[in-house]
SEVOLUM-291901 format. One record per residue (C-alpha): residue number from 1; residue in three letters; y, x, z. Coordinates in pm, 1 decimal, decimal comma. Last residue first. Layout:
REM SEVOLUM-291901
{NUM; 'ALA'; {Y; X; Z}}
...
***
This chain:
REM SEVOLUM-291901
{75; 'ALA'; {-2077,4; 2617,6; 1881,5}}
{74; 'ALA'; {-1847,4; 2817,9; 1659,9}}
{73; 'GLY'; {-1476,3; 2784,6; 1694,4}}
{72; 'GLY'; {-1215,3; 2549,2; 1556,6}}
{71; 'VAL'; {-1154,4; 2182,0; 1622,1}}
{70; 'THR'; {-1055,8; 2031,8; 1292,7}}
{69; 'VAL'; {-780,9; 1772,3; 1273,0}}
{68; 'PRO'; {-799,3; 1560,4; 961,3}}
{67; 'ALA'; {-486,6; 1577,1; 748,5}}
{66; 'GLN'; {-239,8; 1302,5; 831,4}}
{65; 'GLU'; {-175,0; 1032,9; 572,4}}
{64; 'ARG'; {189,1; 997,1; 481,5}}
{63; 'CYS'; {327,6; 662,0; 590,7}}
{62; 'VAL'; {318,5; 293,7; 504,0}}
{61; 'PHE'; {422,8; 61,6; 787,3}}
{60; 'ARG'; {749,5; -43,8; 620,8}}
{59; 'LEU'; {545,9; -130,8; 310,8}}
{58; 'LYS'; {399,7; -427,9; 497,6}}
{57; 'SER'; {720,7; -630,2; 447,5}}
{56; 'SER'; {709,3; -578,1; 71,6}}
{55; 'VAL'; {348,7; -695,2; 60,4}}
{54; 'GLU'; {443,1; -1004,6; 265,2}}
{53; 'THR'; {732,6; -1084,0; 31,0}}
{52; 'LEU'; {504,6; -1037,5; -267,8}}
{51; 'THR'; {282,4; -1311,3; -130,5}}
{50; 'ASP'; {-80,9; -1357,4; -22,6}}
{49; 'GLU'; {-128,9; -1004,4; 107,1}}
{48; 'ARG'; {-351,2; -705,6; 34,9}}
{47; 'ILE'; {-222,1; -353,0; 104,3}}
{46; 'VAL'; {-438,0; -61,5; -8,8}}
{45; 'HIS'; {-509,4; 290,1; 114,7}}
{44; 'CYS'; {-630,1; 163,5; 451,0}}
{43; 'LEU'; {-539,9; 266,5; 807,1}}
{42; 'SER'; {-475,2; -102,8; 883,2}}
{41; 'GLU'; {-145,1; -55,6; 1063,0}}
{40; 'GLY'; {-33,2; 281,2; 924,9}}
{39; 'ASP'; {-96,3; 174,3; 566,1}}
{38; 'ILE'; {-185,0; 508,0; 407,8}}
{37; 'TRP'; {-39,1; 762,4; 167,1}}
{36; 'GLY'; {-192,7; 1094,5; 58,7}}
{35; 'ALA'; {-328,5; 963,2; -269,7}}
{34; 'ARG'; {-107,0; 685,3; -400,4}}
{33; 'LEU'; {-128,7; 338,0; -251,3}}
{32; 'TYR'; {-274,3; 33,1; -421,4}}
{31; 'ALA'; {-64,0; -279,3; -368,8}}
{30; 'TRP'; {-280,4; -589,4; -402,2}}
{29; 'TRP'; {-136,6; -940,7; -424,1}}
{28; 'GLY'; {-330,3; -1261,7; -367,8}}
{27; 'ASN'; {-702,7; -1327,4; -391,9}}
{26; 'GLU'; {-694,6; -1668,8; -560,8}}
{25; 'ASP'; {-469,9; -1563,4; -849,0}}
{24; 'GLU'; {-538,6; -1190,8; -852,0}}
{23; 'HIS'; {-211,5; -998,9; -868,6}}
{22; 'GLU'; {-187,6; -623,7; -907,3}}
{21; 'LEU'; {55,5; -353,5; -798,0}}
{20; 'SER'; {-3,1; 12,6; -873,8}}
{19; 'GLU'; {33,1; 362,9; -729,8}}
{18; 'VAL'; {270,6; 263,3; -449,9}}
{17; 'ALA'; {376,2; 536,2; -203,7}}
{16; 'PRO'; {706,0; 624,2; -374,8}}
{15; 'HIS'; {818,3; 258,6; -377,5}}
{14; 'ALA'; {921,0; 170,8; -735,8}}
{13; 'ARG'; {627,4; -69,6; -777,9}}
{12; 'ILE'; {747,5; -264,5; -472,2}}
{11; 'LYS'; {1101,3; -286,8; -610,4}}
{10; 'GLN'; {970,4; -402,9; -949,0}}
{9; 'ALA'; {762,0; -671,6; -778,0}}
{8; 'LEU'; {1071,8; -781,4; -581,2}}
{7; 'LYS'; {1283,6; -796,3; -896,6}}
{6; 'SER'; {1025,8; -1015,6; -1065,5}}
{5; 'ASN'; {817,3; -868,0; -1345,7}}
{4; 'MET'; {472,3; -933,8; -1197,8}}
{3; 'ARG'; {578,3; -1280,8; -1085,6}}
{2; 'THR'; {251,8; -1457,1; -1142,7}}
{1; 'MET'; {248,0; -1821,6; -1241,3}}
***
C-alpha cells in the first residue's frame, strides 16, 4: 500500500524544492526537485529512498544550486 496521501507525503510535496513525489513499489520513493534546487549530498536533482521518512530526512540537505563559476579572460 502506498501512502501518497499521508501527512508526511503531503509535507514533502509542500516543500518549496519538491516538484513531485512518486512511489514505485520495488524502487521506493522518488522526490523530484524543482529547477534550481539540488541535493547537497548527492549533487542530484532527485532524492530516491526506500521510505517517506528517509526522503523527509534527506530534504534537510537540499539547497539552491549554485551557478557555475566562469573564469574570465581570453586565453
